[in-house]
Structures are given as structure tokens and as C-alpha cells.
N, C-alpha and C positions, 0 to 999 in steps of 0.2 A: 534169706538173711543168715549169714554165717556168724556164729558166736564162738568165742574161745576165751579161755582164762589166761592165755599167754599173750605176749606183746605183739606177735605177728602170726600170720597163718602160713605154715609151711607150703611152699610151692606157689604162693601168691605174693604179689608186690603191692604195698600200700601206695596209692597214688594221690590220695587226699585224706586229710584229717579234719573232722568237724567239731571235735571237742567232746566233752563228757555228756553222756545221755544217761537217763535213769528212769526207773519205774518203781512204783511202790503200791502196796495195798495194806490196809489194816483190817484184820479179821478178829471177830469175837468168838469165844468158845460157845458151843451149844450145850444146853443143860443136859441133854441125853448123853452127850460125849463125856461130860463131867461125871455122871453116875457110873458109866463104864470105866472111866479112868480111876475112880475111887475103888472099884472092885479089883482092877488090875494092880493097884498099889498093895492090896492085901495078898493076892495070889501070884502076882508077877506076870510078865509078858509084855508084848508090844502094845502100845496104845494106838491101835489102827485108826480110830476116828481122828486122832490128832495128826497122825502121819498123813492121812488123806487131806486134812485141812491145810497142813503146811505145803503139801504138793500143789494143791489148788492155788494157794497163795503165791508160791513161786512162779507157777505158770502165768498167773495174771500179771505179776510184776514184770516178768520177761516180755509178755505181750505188749505192755505199755512202753517198756524201754525200746523194743523193736519199732513201735509206731513212731516214737520220737526220732529214732535214727533214720527211718524212711523219710520223714518230713524234711530232714536236713539233706537228703540225697545219698545217704550211706547205703552200702550193701553188706556191711559187716560191722560187728562190734568186737573189739579186742580188749584184753585185760579185764574181763568181766568178773565182778565180785558181788557177793551177797552179804547182807547184814540183817540181823533180826534184833528188834528191841521191843520191850514191853511199854505200851503207851497208856494203859489203864488196867485196872483189875479185870482180868479175863480177856484182854485184847492185846494183840501183838502186831507190829508192823514188819513186813518183809520188804526190804529195799534192795534193789539190784542196780548196779551202775557199771559203766565201761566207757571206752572211747570209740565213738562212731568214726568209721573210715570207709573209703572206697578202695576195693582191691581188684586187681586184674590177674 
């Protein structure tokens, strides 16, 4: 499955458009990660636990979007975008969406 954040795929021709597809996941912070984040706020540095959590969340959301696109018969998703929002104290949603297409 080809994914791109632009409206077309260079060297490919869009032959069918199936509409918007999306995937999302809501993840909560882990208490252990909160403790380490608190220490990092004092000393500075990357919050690696949160970086890993967000990467896992993006991967899961993309996986769900691709599955929806495959169900429609698409082999690519163009104009892919990500969105993040807080849904509760300590929990965030990662949402990814794009347009499912068939390319040759």
C-alpha cells in the first residue's frame, strides 16, 4: 500500500478514487513514563517514553487506515494527514486520514 502526503504519486496514474479513509487510536500515558517525564522536566532532554508511545500510536492508526483502504479495493492513499487531540486527562487520540485510490 502506497502512502503519500501529496495529492498524487509521481510516475503513477490514479485510476479510481474511493473517498476518505481513516484510522485512529486513543492511548493513555503510563505511570512509569510520567515519573521519567517529571525528571526530564527538571533536567531537560527528550521524553523517549512518550516518543515511543506516539510512534506506536501513529503506526496503529496507519495500520487501521490501510485496512479500511484495502477493504474498498484501493492500493494507495494520497493526501495523508495526521491529527492529535487530548480526549481525557492523560489520554490522547492519534487520527490519520487520506483519500483511498487505485494507481497504475
